[in-house]
N, C-alpha and C positions, 0 to 999 in steps of 0.2 A: 376429590378422589382421597383414601384414606389410608394410612400407613399400613405395610403388612406389617406380619409377626415378625418376621426378620430386620423389618426397618426399628418398630418398636424396641428389639432388643438392641439394637446399636446405639439408642441412643437413651437406652435405660440408666445407664450410670450419668449421664450429663444432668448441672445442675437443671432448677425447674425452667426458669429463665430460657436456658439454649432449647428444651425439648419444644417451649411454647413458640418460639423463636422457627425451629422449623416447621411447625404445623401451621404457624403461620406462612409462610413461605409455602406452604404446598398448597395452602388454599388461593394464593395468588399465582405461581405459576403451574400448578396442577393440570388446571385445565390446558393451557397454552402444549405440555406436555404430550397430554393424552391427545388431542386435538389432532397432533403433527405423527404421532406413531402409528392413528387411525389412518390417516393416508396414506400410511406406509406398507402398511404389514398387516396380514390375514387374523392375528389375534394380539392386538393393540392393548389388551388389559395384562396381557402378560409380559408385554415388552415396556409397556409403562409403569409394571410394578415392580420389575426388576432395575428400570433404571434409577426410581425411589432409594432404592435400597443401595447403591451405587453411590447415587447425592448423599443419602444416610451416614453410611460408613465414610466418606471422605470429610461431612460436616464434623462428626467424631472425631476426627482427628486433626480437624483444624485448629492453628494453634491460636491462644489466648490476641496475640498481636494482630493476626490477620483478620480475627472475628471484628476487632474494633474497625478495620480497614474496611471491612465487610461495612459497619453501621455509619462510618462516614461520607461511604460514597453512595449510599442510600439517602443520607441526609443531604448529600450533594448530587444529585443525580445527572447534571450538564456539568461534571469536573470536567471531563476532557473535551467540551466544547467551549469554553473558557478562551479568551484572547492571549493569554497566557501559556498556551499550548505549543511547545516547539518541538521539532522532533529533530533526530538524527539516527541512521541508520550504516550500520557496519559489521564486517566479519570480525569476530571476537579474535580469532588468530592473526587477523591481519590488523587491526589498531593496537592489540595488547600482549599477543601472545596467547592470556589463558587468561579465564574469568577470576583468577586474583589481581593477576597485571590489569585487565580492567577497572577494577574496583581503586586500583591505585592512581589510574590518570584520569580521572574525573573533571579533574579543575579546568581543562580544555573544553569539556562541553559544558559547565558550567558557566564559565567566561561566554560563549556563546550563546547563552542564556536556554539551552535544551532543558526541557521537563519531559522528556518522551524519547525512550532509547531503545530503537528495534535491535536487537543482538540479532542476525542472521542465523541460518541453521546450526544449531549447535546439539543436538541430537545426535547419539551412534549413526554414523554413516555406514555404508558399505566402504570397503577399503578401495583404494586406485580413484580412478574414474566415480564420481558421485553427483555432477550435475550440481556443485557448488553446496553438497550438504543434502541437496532434497531427494536424495534415494538413503532413507532411513532404514536403518536394520536391527533399532532398538530404541522404542519410544521413551522406555522406560528409563536409560542412563542419558549423561552426557558423556560426548566424545572426549575421550579419555588422554589425549592430549591438552584438551582446555583446562579440565580439572574435574569435579566430581559435583553431584548433584547436592553436596553439602556446599559447597564452594558457589552453585546458583543462587542457592536459598539464600547464603550470606551476603551474595552481591546485589539479590533483590534488595535486601532489607539497606544496604548502606546507599542504593540509590533510591530509597523513600525516602533515608533521613538526608537526602540530598533533595528531595522534590521531585526526582525522577521517577517517572513509572516506567519499569520494564516490559517489553514486547517481546515475545520469541515464536518462532513459526514454527504450526503442526501441518505437516502432509498429512492432507487426506486423501488424495487420488488414489496413490499407490505408495507402494513399499519396496525395498531393496530387493532382491531375489534371495539375496542371502538372511532375511527376517527368517525369524523361528515360524512364521506362518506359512510362507512360501517353501520351506523347505519340507516342512509337513506336509505339505501340497504337494508335490515333487515326489516326495516317497510315497504318494498315494493313500494319505491321510485323508477319509472323507469329509471326514469335518472341515479340515483346513482347505481342500480343494472348491468347497463350495464360498471359502471366502475372497475367490477369484475367479477371471473369465476366462475358462480353458475349455476349448473345443474339441472335439477328437478328428473333427473333418476340416477340411479348409472353406467350406460351403458357406457357412454361418458367416465368419470374418469376411469372404467375399462380397456378402450381402453389404454387410455393414460400412465396408471400405468405398462403396458408390458415394458415399453421401460423407465420409469423415473428412477432414484436413489433415495434412500435416504440420506436425508442430515444428520438429527438425528435419526437414527435406534432406539436407548436405550428410547429415551423419545419422539418423534413424529415420528413414524413411519407412513409411507404412504405419500401422498402429497394432499389427499383432507380430509376435514371433513365436518359431517352431521350438517347442521346446520337446524332446523326449518325444518325437514322434506326433504331438498334439499342439495347439496354437493359443497362447497365452496372449489374454488383450495388454497391449505396452505401448500406451500412447506417447508417451517420451522415449524412452530409449529400453532397451532389450533388455535391461538388468533394472527397471524399475515397472513391477505388476502392477496392474490397477486393480483395484478393491470391485467386490461384487457388493455395494450398499443395498440393494434387494435382501442382502439376509443380516436379517435383524441381530444378528451376533457381530457382526460387523461395527454396528452403533454401539451396541453394549461394550466391545472393546473400546471404540472411542470415546467411549462416556468415562471410562477409567481414568484414559490419560489425557484426558481434560481437566478430571480432578485433582489428578494426581500433579501436574504441570501447575494447577492453581493453588496448590496446597503449597509448592515451592516456592509463593509468592508473585507469581508471573500475574501481572495486570491486564496485559491483553496478550490476545491469542491471533495470531496473522492465518488464518485458514488457506492455504495454500491450493492453488489448483480448484476449487471449490467448484468454480463451473464444469468441471468434467465428471461428476461423481457419478449421474446417472446414465445409462445408458438406453438408447431408444432406436429402434431400426428405423430407418427413413430418414435420419433427422441426423446435425452433427454431433451427436452427442455433447451439446454444451448446452448451459441455461435450462435446463429440464423444470419444471414444478417440483419435481420432487424433491432435485436439490434444497429446494426452500423450506419443505418439509424437514430435510436432514438436521438444516440449522437448525430450526425452532427446536428440535426434538434435543440437542446438543444445549445449546444455550439454555433451555427452561430447566436441565438437569445440572448447568453450571451454578443458575438465580440459587438453586437450594441448595448447594454449597458453599459458593462462593459470588456471592453477588460483587463483588468489587471488580470481576474480572471479565473483562469485553471481549465480543468478537468484530475482527477486524476482519472482512471479506477481500481474496486477493481473485478478484473479477477482473480480468483487464477485458474485458469485451466493449463492443461497439454501444454506444449511449443509450439505445432503446432497450437493450438488454439488462441494464446498469442497475437500474433505480431496485428494482426488485430484490435484489441483494442488501436493501437498506430496510424494505419493508414496503410491500405493497400490498393491496385487499386483506384477505384473511390472515398474510402474515406480518401485515402492518405492525410496527412496534414488538417484533417476537424471534427477530433472524439477527443478522448481525448488525452492530452499534455503528460502525465506520467501515468506508468502502473507498477502495482509490479512484481517485478523479485521473484516470487515465485523460480522457477527452481533452481535460484542461493541460496537461503536460504536451501531447502531440500539439497540440493548437499554440502553446507559447512558443514552441519552436518552428512552425509555421509561417506565424507574426513575423519573428525576427529573419526567417530567409526571403519570406516575399515582400517583406515593407507594407504588409497591404492587413487589415484588420476583417473586412468583409465576412471571408468565411469561417473567421471564428468567432465573430457576435451572431454570425447567423445558426452557427452549432451549437456553441454555449448559451445562446439566450432560449433556444428552443429547450432545454435540459429542464423537468420538473424541479421543482424544490424540496431538499432531504427533508424528510419526514422528520417531527420537532424532536424525535429523540434519537438522532443518527445525524454523522457529520461525513465529511471527506477527509481523506487524506490527501492532499495535496504535493505536488513535489514538482523538480525541475528535472533531476535525475533518479535513478534509482539503479539497482546493482543487474539490471537485465538491459538488454537491447532496446533499442526505440524502435519500434513497429508503427508505420505512419497510419494509424488507424483515424484515416479518414473518409466518412460516409459518404458513399457515392451519391444519395439525394442529396445530402448538404452541398455536397459540390456541384450537382448540378444546377441547383436551384440559384446559386450565384457564379450561373456561366461559365463552370470548369467541368473537368472531366474528375471522379477520383483518381481515376487510373494516372491522367497526366499531371497530376498535383502529387501523387505518391513518390513517381518516377521524379519530378522536377525536386522533392526533398530527399530522394535521398541520393539524385547527382550534387545537391548542395553541400549533404552535411560530410559525404564522403569526399566531397574537394573537388569536385570531377566538371563543377558549375564554373564556368568562365566568373571572375570575379569572387567568388566563395571564401569566406577566412576561414572554414570549417576544417579538421582534420580527424574526420569519422573514421572508423572501419567497416565496408561493408559486411554485414553478417548474417550467413543463411541467404544466400540467393535463390531465391525460386526460379527456376527458368521458365516453366511452363504459364505462371501468373505474373511475371517479372517484377512481384516483390523482392525489395532491398530492405533489411532493417539495418540499423547501425548502432554500433558500439563507440565509446567516449566520453570522455568526461567535459562536464560541464565547462571547464577552459578550453579544452581542443575543438569544441564543438562553435566555439565563440569568437576565436583569433588568440585566444591564449595558448595556442599548443606549442607542439617541439618549436614548429617553426616560427611561430607568435608574428604572425600575418597581420593583425591589426591589435596591437595592444592597447590602446586606450579603449577605442570599440568592445573590447572582451571586458575590460572592468565593468562598462556601461552595460553591455548585455547580460552579465552575470549579474550586475545589482538590480536590473530591468525583471529579468527572471525571477529572480527570490522576491522582488517586492509584488509580484501576479499573485505567485501562489499564495504567498503569506498574507494577502488583503484578499482572498477569495473565499475567507469560511471553512473553516474544519480545521485541522493539524498539517500544516506545513513542515515537513521532512527534508532535513539535508543530506543528499548522499556522500560517505566518510571521503575526503580528498577534495571534494568540491568545496567544502568553506577553505580551504586553502591554496585555490586555484592549481591545484594539481593537473599538469599536463597530461597526466596517466602512467603505466607501468611500461616503459622502452622495452624491458625484458620477458611482459607477460607468457609469451610461449617457452622461457627457457625452463620452469617447472613441469613436475611430474602430469601430465594428464589436461595440459592447459595448452598445447600446442596448437590442437584443433579448436578452440573455443576464444575468438578474439573478445570477448565480452570481459574477459581479465583485463585487458587494458585499463579499463575504467573501473579496477578493483584493486589501486594502490596498497601496497604497504605503509603503514604512518609508523613512523619511527619517534622516539621521543625528538630528535635533532628535527623531523618534519615537523613535530606539534610547537618546536619551540623556533620555527622559521616565522612566526605569526608576531614575533616580537621584535625582529628586523625591521627598523624603520623603511619604511620607504620599498620595501618588497612585495612581490606579486601578494605572499601568505598573508601579510601585514593588511595590505589594502582589501582584498579578498575576506578576508575573516572579521576585520573591523565593522566592512559593511554589512555582510550578514549579520553580525551581531547587533548592530543598531537596528536591523529590521525589529530581531528579536526583542530588543527593548521598549522601541515604541510600540509594537503591537500590542506587548503585555499591557500598555497604559490605555488602550484604546476599547471601551467596552462595547463600540459599535460592530466591531470585529469578532462578539462572539456568534457562534454558529448558528444562532438560530435567529440571526438578524441576516433576511434574504439577501441576496446577490442580482442585483437586476443590474443587465448587459444594457447599453444604449444603441442603439438598431438605427436612429433616425439619420436620414440621407445626409440631413447637414451637417454631420460631425464628419473631421476630415479622416478620410480613409487609413492614415499615417495613425490614429488613436484609436485608442481602447478606453473607454468609458465605464467605469462601474460604479453601483451607489450600494450603499448599505442603509437601512433604516432602521433604528433603535429608539427606542424612549430617552437614552441618553443624548441622543443627536443625530446628524447623519453625517455617513462618512461618504467619500468620492472618491474614487481611486481614477488617474488619467495616466497614460501609461503611452508612451511616444516609443512605436517599434522601429525608426525609422531612424536615420543619421542625417535627416533635415530639420528645422524648425517648421512647427506644426500648428498651425492656426485654431484656436477655442473661445467662442465667441463668451466673453461674460456673461450676457445673461442665462447661460448655460446653465452655471454653478448657483444662479441666483435661483432658478428653476427646480433644480436638483435641493433645494434646501440649505445651502452654502449662502448665505445674505452678507455675511461678514466672513469670507475664507480666509482660513490659515492653513501653508503648508507646514504637516508636523513633522514628516519622514527626515527630509533633508535639511529644512530649516531654508528655503527659499522664501525669499521676500517676492510675494509675487506682483507688488507694485514695479517692479525691475522689467519684469515680464509682459508689463502691458497691463495689467487691472484696472489701472487709471486712466489708460489710452480712448482718447474722445470717441473713436471708433467701436469703443468696447469691445476688441479682443486682444485675448491673450495670446504669445507664442511660447508655447511648449517648445522648449530645447530638445536637441537629439539624445535619444534615449532616455527619456527624462523619467521619471516614477515618482509622481506626486500622489502625495496621501493628504487630503484636504480635507477639514474637520471645519 
């Protein structure tokens, strides 16, 4: 590709080395850009030229500090894959009220070991109910109650000074119906009507809905909403209008938004609802191949302006649909840099409830390794409900039914199953399929909920769960409140717009007094915080936990069903994770550790002396304590 005249004019006043930098980037990423738009649109050269112009304009406006950040990241392309990466996710208003307040309350995060901060939707949403901020009416400005764009840029700078990368949501699938584009479309503007999927008759929506699943069957059934006698595609809520990504003008608009956020200093953009972008009749309109071409076009544009900014795919999909979001085939190394490991989260909870690792071993071992330049976000909890994404074929292969196991998990974590320690809330019970998702904090789901059903077990399970996701590979992220063992917000339904959405139970506000409780010796907050901080601290010193070290799940029949054993091989040495998901001692053959590469094994996470657990036993058997999380090198 060559620079257009307009792009040359935008770069003309820059120093020679800057112009040369942009031209070199165009040589590197220009082919990716053209390849992507060729797969999407009838006039690819025109679209590609417009995207390069957008990138050039952003490059010319980018600050010197951010240009230096770009150079550092290009010299350390694996910066986000290193074991010192440890994440935290929160709503700004619920953690610190404002962006300025966030900057004043970072000691809590640095003490925890955080190097990656995901601040939940903070762009201007529609007034009233807005799906937790995911119904955006203005992508160019920050929510007024949180501050300004300048406050966000200042916070990003402050975070960088503390070694923390900033992460912000970018909602790709839809906008609020109050967005200027939607307002213009409703007023009859032909240009903006083509930004959406609007049908004058019900015939086409009916044909689509034969194969479309409902996302929110309780309070937003169906996928279309009648507006002024026509039908608008609204996958999530009637006030969230799906965008028409088959229109290249939508791509150009979002390229401008990506560049804008990158130039505020945002280092990771979480691409929300990315799986839903492309619509195709006769399918579920998720995971269509064009989704990856759209991502490639946006990523290539961003690389021209701001290669320090990465993409994270929010694709909460089945394991067999997940890998393309990190890049497969023609898109390998060209789409998102990071993706959510939803399957790991689901199977952690499945193992704890069932006391069995059999299904998890089978499912997790079946996932291919991540591409060399990509990695996971791993997590115990997030802002959302937990959907029991147990693959039917995985379940069948292990002698259970997917429907039956999903029902068991919903029963267990809602506290309906006899003997359950959990106190979750059922979210979106689908009467037709029987599916029930679950809301609740990590503490509430492990025994430290309001009734404190199993305090000792709760502490152990919280530590174990976070130790598993931190050992897996990728960026482990802790959800706000879980680091202090919050049982949840008992008044979640009292706030405006929250009463019909019990996910707010696990989105508690974090006051200064809440954060201070971690200093109270012997308190729940102190015990949980210190445990998770220990995990982050030890992890940072283990090069074997670099993301490029593959994770091998042992599926051998001779390993006790209560143990999950994983191996990570790295030039620096071998890591073995041993996790007991039961409340009883479980045996592990000493020879197993030798076979895995731990000839002189040391447990480095909690400082266990393995000799006390049978390392020198004449029968060669180690006995792993209940809910133990051993990191062995």
